[in-house]
C-alpha positions in Angstrom: -34.4 -19.9 43.7 -30.7 -19.0 44.4 -29.6 -21.5 41.8 -32.1 -20.0 39.3 -30.8 -16.5 40.0 -27.2 -17.7 39.5 -28.1 -19.3 36.3 -29.9 -16.2 35.0 -26.9 -14.1 36.1 -24.5 -16.3 34.2 -26.7 -16.1 31.1 -26.8 -12.3 31.3 -23.0 -12.2 31.8 -22.4 -14.4 28.8 -24.7 -12.3 26.7 -22.9 -9.2 27.9 -19.6 -10.7 26.9 -20.9 -11.5 23.5 -22.3 -8.1 22.7 -19.1 -6.2 23.3 -17.2 -8.8 21.1 -19.6 -8.2 18.2 -19.3 -4.5 18.7 -15.6 -4.6 18.8 -15.5 -6.6 15.6 -17.8 -4.1 13.9 -15.8 -1.2 15.3 -12.5 -2.5 13.9 -11.3 -0.4 10.9 -10.9 -3.6 8.8 -14.6 -4.5 9.1 -15.9 -2.0 6.6 -13.3 -2.7 3.9 -13.9 -6.5 4.3 -17.7 -6.1 3.8 -17.1 -3.8 0.8 -14.8 -6.3 -0.8 -17.2 -9.1 -0.4 -20.0 -7.0 -1.9 -17.8 -6.1 -4.8 -16.9 -9.7 -5.6 -20.6 -10.7 -5.3 -21.9 -7.9 -7.5 -19.3 -8.3 -10.3 -19.6 -12.1 -10.3 -23.4 -11.9 -10.5 -23.2 -9.5 -13.5 -20.4 -11.3 -15.3 -19.5 -14.8 -14.2 -16.2 -14.6 -16.0 -15.0 -12.2 -13.3 -13.9 -15.1 -11.2 -12.3 -17.0 -14.1 -8.7 -18.2 -13.5 -7.4 -15.9 -16.3 -9.0 -12.8 -14.8 -8.0 -13.6 -11.2 -4.4 -14.2 -12.4 -4.3 -10.8 -14.2 -5.9 -9.0 -11.3 -3.3 -10.3 -8.9 -0.4 -9.2 -11.1 -1.4 -5.6 -11.0 -2.5 -5.7 -7.4 0.7 -6.7 -5.8 2.8 -4.0 -7.5 0.8 -1.1 -6.1 0.3 -3.1 -2.9 4.0 -3.1 -2.1 4.0 0.7 -2.0 0.7 0.8 -0.1 2.1 -1.4 2.7 5.1 1.0 3.3 2.8 4.0 3.0 0.7 2.5 5.8 3.6 2.7 8.2 4.5 6.2 7.0 0.9 7.5 7.3 0.6 5.9 10.8 3.5 8.0 11.8 1.6 11.1 10.6 3.3 11.7 7.2 2.8 10.7 3.6 4.8 10.6 0.4 3.6 12.1 -2.9 6.8 11.2 -4.7 6.3 7.4 -4.7 4.7 7.4 -8.2 7.7 9.3 -9.6 10.2 6.9 -7.9 8.2 4.0 -9.3 8.9 5.3 -12.8 12.4 6.6 -12.2 14.1 3.6 -10.5 13.7 1.1 -13.4 15.2 3.8 -15.7 18.3 3.9 -13.5 18.6 0.2 -13.4 18.1 -0.5 -17.1 20.1 2.5 -18.3 23.1 1.2 -16.4 22.5 -2.3 -17.6 21.8 -1.5 -21.3 24.9 0.6 -21.5 27.1 -2.2 -20.1 28.1 -0.2 -17.0 27.0 -2.8 -14.5 25.3 -6.2 -14.3 21.6 -6.3 -13.8 21.8 -7.3 -10.1 24.2 -4.5 -9.4 22.0 -2.0 -11.3 19.1 -3.2 -9.1 21.0 -2.5 -5.9 22.0 0.9 -7.2 18.5 1.8 -8.1 17.2 0.8 -4.7 20.0 2.7 -2.9 19.2 5.9 -5.0 15.5 5.5 -4.1 16.4 5.2 -0.4 18.5 8.4 -0.7 15.5 10.2 -2.2 13.5 9.1 0.8 16.2 10.2 3.1 16.1 13.7 1.5 12.4 13.8 2.0 12.7 12.8 5.6 15.5 15.3 6.4 13.4 18.2 4.9 10.4 17.1 7.0 12.2 16.3 10.3 15.0 18.9 10.3 13.5 21.8 8.4 10.0 21.2 9.7 8.5 21.5 6.2 5.1 19.7 5.8 5.5 16.4 4.0 2.9 17.4 1.4 5.1 20.2 0.2 8.4 18.3 0.4 7.2 15.2 -1.4 5.3 17.3 -4.0 8.5 19.1 -4.9 10.4 15.8 -4.9 7.8 14.3 -7.3 8.6 17.1 -9.8 12.3 16.7 -9.4 12.3 12.9 -9.8 9.8 12.8 -12.7 11.7 15.6 -14.4 14.9 13.8 -14.1 13.4 10.6 -15.6 12.1 12.6 -18.5 15.4 14.4 -19.0 17.5 11.2 -19.0 15.2 9.4 -21.5 14.3 12.5 -23.6 10.7 11.6 -22.7 10.8 8.2 -24.5 10.5 4.8 -22.9 13.7 2.8 -22.6 14.4 0.3 -25.4 13.1 -3.2 -24.8 15.3 -6.0 -23.5 15.2 -9.6 -22.7 15.6 -10.2 -19.0 14.4 -13.8 -19.1 17.9 -15.2 -18.7 18.7 -13.0 -15.7 18.3 -14.8 -12.4 17.2 -11.7 -10.6 14.3 -11.3 -13.1 13.2 -14.8 -12.3 13.4 -14.2 -8.5 11.3 -11.0 -8.7 8.8 -11.8 -11.5 9.2 -15.4 -12.4 5.9 -17.1 -13.1 4.5 -20.6 -12.9 1.1 -22.3 -13.1 -0.9 -23.8 -10.3 -3.6 -25.6 -12.2 -5.2 -22.9 -14.4 -3.8 -20.0 -12.4 -0.7 -18.2 -13.5 1.2 -17.1 -10.4 4.0 -14.5 -10.4 6.8 -14.4 -7.8 5.8 -10.8 -7.0 2.8 -12.2 -5.2 5.0 -13.9 -2.7 7.0 -10.7 -2.2 3.8 -8.9 -1.5 2.7 -11.6 1.0 6.1 -11.6 2.7 6.1 -7.8 3.0 2.6 -7.8 4.4 3.5 -10.3 7.1 6.7 -8.5 8.0 5.1 -5.0 8.2 2.2 -6.4 10.2 4.7 -7.9 12.7 6.7 -4.7 12.9 3.6 -2.5 13.4 1.8 -4.7 15.9 4.5 -6.8 17.7 7.6 -4.6 18.0 8.9 -1.6 19.9 9.5 0.1 16.6 5.8 -0.3 15.8 4.9 1.4 19.0 7.2 4.2 18.1 5.5 4.6 14.7 2.1 4.8 16.3 3.3 7.2 19.0 5.0 9.4 16.5 1.8 9.9 14.6 -0.6 10.0 17.6 1.2 12.5 19.8 4.8 13.4 18.8 5.5 15.6 21.8 4.4 12.9 24.2 6.4 10.3 22.3 9.5 12.5 22.6 8.9 12.9 26.3 8.9 9.1 26.6 12.2 8.8 24.8 11.0 8.0 21.3 13.2 9.3 18.5 10.4 10.6 16.4 12.7 12.2 13.7 14.7 9.0 13.2 11.5 6.9 13.0 10.0 9.1 10.3 13.3 9.3 8.4 13.5 5.5 8.3 9.9 5.3 7.1 10.5 7.8 4.3 13.5 5.7 3.1 11.4 2.5 3.4 8.6 4.0 1.4 10.8 5.2 -1.5 12.7 1.8 -1.5 9.4 -0.1 -1.8 8.2 2.2 -4.6 11.5 1.4 -6.4 11.1 -2.3 -5.9 7.5 -2.1 -7.3 8.6 -0.1 -10.3 11.4 -2.5 -11.1 9.1 -5.5 -10.8 6.6 -3.8 -13.2 9.4 -3.0 -15.7 10.6 -6.6 -15.8 7.1 -7.9 -16.3 6.3 -5.5 -19.1 9.8 -5.2 -20.6 9.6 -1.4 -20.6 10.8 1.5 -18.5 8.6 4.5 -19.2 9.5 7.8 -17.6 5.8 8.5 -17.2 5.1 5.2 -15.5 3.5 5.5 -12.1 1.8 8.8 -12.8 -1.1 9.2 -10.3 -0.1 6.1 -8.3 0.7 8.2 -5.3 -3.0 9.3 -4.9 -4.2 5.8 -5.6 -1.9 4.3 -3.0 -3.0 6.8 -0.4 -6.6 6.0 -1.2 -5.9 2.3 -0.6 -4.4 3.0 2.8 -7.2 5.3 3.9 -10.0 3.0 2.6 -8.3 0.2 4.6 -8.8 2.1 7.8 -5.4 3.9 8.5 -6.0 7.3 10.1 -5.1 10.1 7.6 -3.7 12.2 10.4 -1.6 9.4 11.9 -1.6 7.4 15.1 -3.5 4.4 13.9 -2.6 2.0 11.1 -3.7 -1.4 9.9 -1.8 -3.6 7.5 -4.7 -6.0 7.2 -6.9 -3.1 6.3 -4.5 -1.9 3.7 -4.4 -5.3 2.0 -8.2 -5.2 1.8 -8.0 -1.6 0.5 -5.5 -2.7 -2.2 -7.8 -5.4 -3.3 -10.9 -3.2 -3.2 -9.5 -0.7 -5.6 -7.9 -3.1 -8.0 -11.0 -5.4 -8.0 -13.1 -2.2 -8.7 -10.8 -1.2 -11.6 -11.0 -4.7 -13.1 -14.6 -5.2 -12.3 -16.1 -2.1 -13.9 -14.3 -3.0 -17.2 -15.5 -6.6 -17.0 -19.1 -5.4 -16.7 -18.9 -2.9 -19.5 -18.5 0.4 -17.6 -16.0 2.8 -19.4 -12.6 2.7 -17.6 -12.6 6.5 -17.5 -15.4 6.3 -14.9 -13.0 4.5 -12.5 -12.2 7.7 -10.6 -15.9 8.4 -10.0 -16.2 5.0 -8.2 -13.0 5.5 -6.2 -14.0 8.9 -5.0 -17.4 7.6 -3.9 -15.7 4.7 -2.1 -13.3 7.0 -0.3 -16.1 9.3 0.9 -18.3 6.4 1.9 -15.5 4.6 3.8 -14.3 7.7 5.6 -17.9 8.4 6.7 -18.1 4.8 7.9 -14.8 4.9 9.8 -15.5 8.1 11.6 -19.1 7.0 12.4 -17.9 3.7 13.9 -15.1 5.5 15.8 -17.5 8.0 17.3 -19.9 5.2 18.4 -17.0 3.3 19.8 -15.8 6.3 21.8 -19.3 7.0 23.1 -19.7 3.4 24.1 -22.9 2.8 22.1 
């Protein structure tokens, strides 16, 4: 009898261990985005089998990684309790800086690239100083910076795209956007930059002291300061990182398309924030997930591509995105309440 009771007790213990594990998996912020992405792929493929064709997959990846680079940096910034509305403007402005300097023979293309990234970092530093030193909400600061940067781009170019060029012989162009084929798939180097950034940012956020500072800065800034965290320096560094990544993404896009349009990146700031929120990062800070952001990036880009492939007018894209944001936010908060209540 004793042996039977022990056996039954072990069985109950194993079952109890399994149930919390399943609940923890479901409660993870990445679970909802993963399920949604799988459903998207299944639905679009069922309606139009060409959705998973090598050509369509290759084209989807090209556009995905450029916005994804910004979204990864935005994840860290939003985890720290801030966000940046100027990234779309920086995305369009930075290529103009680089190509203006290069086309006029002022500097070589690699030097122009470095100058553009440095200027973007300075833009981020200004954002960070206004937020941390003057205590102005990041919404207002970065909204003002969006107008300043976009206006500067339009003024410099008289509102017209930069003239075309041939960057094919430039080594930096090949490093950033060089392409090759793996079977029928066309792969751009920008995909590897995106993967590298995702791995590095995941490590920073989850495995380093700086990652703890980021989460503490967004979760409870006063408690973080009491524990010795330099909240202002942390946020300042993240604003600079966010602008720099936006500049990198814009330059990659300009090389790929052979054009630097002052209006490029319009609306990207909201789409990037949507990617991060859909992925499970808390809008008010304190919790972020790089894996969730990667899923969020693919959810929105697959949605944009898929609705066109199945014949839905592209102008309806925002309707779908708004519905996804509302649905995912409801799911995240519902799961979080259930997790906190222990049910």
